[in-house]
C-alpha positions in Angstrom: 48.1 36.8 8.8 51.3 36.7 7.6 52.9 37.5 10.7 50.6 34.9 12.7 52.1 32.1 10.1 55.7 33.2 10.6 55.4 33.1 14.6 53.8 29.7 14.2 56.9 28.5 12.0 59.1 29.8 14.3 57.4 28.3 17.3 57.7 24.9 15.5 61.0 25.2 14.2 62.7 21.9 15.3 60.0 20.6 12.7 62.2 22.0 9.7 65.6 20.8 8.7 68.6 22.7 10.1 72.4 22.4 10.2 72.0 20.1 13.6 68.9 18.5 12.3 69.2 17.9 8.5 65.6 15.8 8.3 63.9 18.3 10.9 62.6 16.8 14.2 59.1 16.2 15.7 59.2 14.5 19.0 57.1 11.2 19.2 57.5 10.8 15.4 60.7 9.2 15.3 61.4 6.3 12.7 63.9 3.7 12.5 64.9 2.8 9.0 67.1 -0.3 8.3 68.8 0.0 5.3 69.8 -3.7 3.6 72.1 -3.9 0.9 73.2 -7.7 1.8 71.8 -10.9 0.6 69.0 -11.8 -0.2 68.8 -9.1 -2.5 65.8 -6.9 -3.4 64.1 -7.9 -6.6 65.0 -4.7 -8.3 68.7 -5.4 -7.3 68.7 -8.8 -8.8 67.7 -7.8 -12.2 70.6 -8.4 -14.8 72.1 -5.4 -16.8 70.9 -4.3 -20.1 73.0 -6.2 -22.6 73.7 -5.2 -26.5 75.0 -7.0 -29.5 78.7 -6.9 -30.3 77.1 -4.7 -33.5 75.0 -2.7 -31.1 78.3 -1.9 -29.0 80.3 -1.3 -32.2 77.7 1.2 -33.7 77.4 2.9 -30.1 81.4 3.3 -30.1 81.0 4.8 -33.8 78.6 7.2 -32.8 80.1 8.4 -29.5 83.5 8.9 -31.7 81.6 10.9 -34.2 80.2 13.1 -31.3 83.7 13.5 -29.8 84.9 14.6 -33.5 82.1 17.0 -33.8 83.1 18.8 -30.3 79.6 17.6 -28.6 81.4 15.2 -26.2 84.7 15.8 -24.6 86.7 14.5 -21.7 86.4 16.2 -18.4 88.9 16.2 -15.8 88.6 14.5 -12.7 88.6 18.0 -10.8 86.4 19.8 -13.2 83.0 21.2 -11.8 80.1 19.9 -13.5 76.2 20.5 -13.1 75.1 17.1 -14.0 76.1 13.4 -14.6 74.3 10.4 -15.7 75.7 7.0 -16.8 73.0 6.7 -19.5 72.7 8.3 -23.0 69.5 9.0 -24.8 69.9 7.1 -28.4 67.4 7.5 -31.5 66.0 4.3 -32.5 63.8 4.0 -35.7 63.7 8.1 -35.8 62.2 7.9 -32.0 64.5 9.2 -29.3 64.0 7.7 -25.5 66.0 4.6 -26.0 68.3 4.4 -23.3 71.7 2.5 -23.1 74.0 2.3 -20.0 77.5 2.7 -21.2 79.9 -0.1 -19.7 83.0 1.8 -17.8 81.9 5.2 -19.0 80.0 8.0 -17.3 78.9 10.9 -19.9 78.1 14.0 -18.4 75.0 15.9 -19.9 74.9 19.4 -19.8 73.9 22.6 -22.1 77.4 22.2 -24.0 76.5 18.7 -24.9 77.4 15.2 -23.8 81.0 15.3 -22.0 83.0 12.0 -20.7 85.2 12.1 -17.8 89.0 12.2 -18.3 89.2 9.3 -15.7 87.1 6.8 -17.5 88.0 4.3 -20.1 86.7 5.3 -23.6 
């Protein structure tokens, strides 16, 4: 049974991704996808960025500076290898997590060591 399955996979190897065909290839099932990033923009791209008040921005900066002083955050060199990056920080609001804040000109790196910030980004 297992050998039969391996043989079927081997006979149809073109259907699977490879170095030459990273998406796989099945004759008769070609699809042309046109990506459009020009105007008019799709509705999801037209949404305004999240804004915060000057008070909220100051509080967030204060919190990030405290995390840096505690060693939870640190600058990361541009040539440093990291596993995960994200432009979002999960913040706490009314003792509940899940409030996401996008940091302008700042990309924190979330890892098991904590939140880290690239050295090349403005803090």
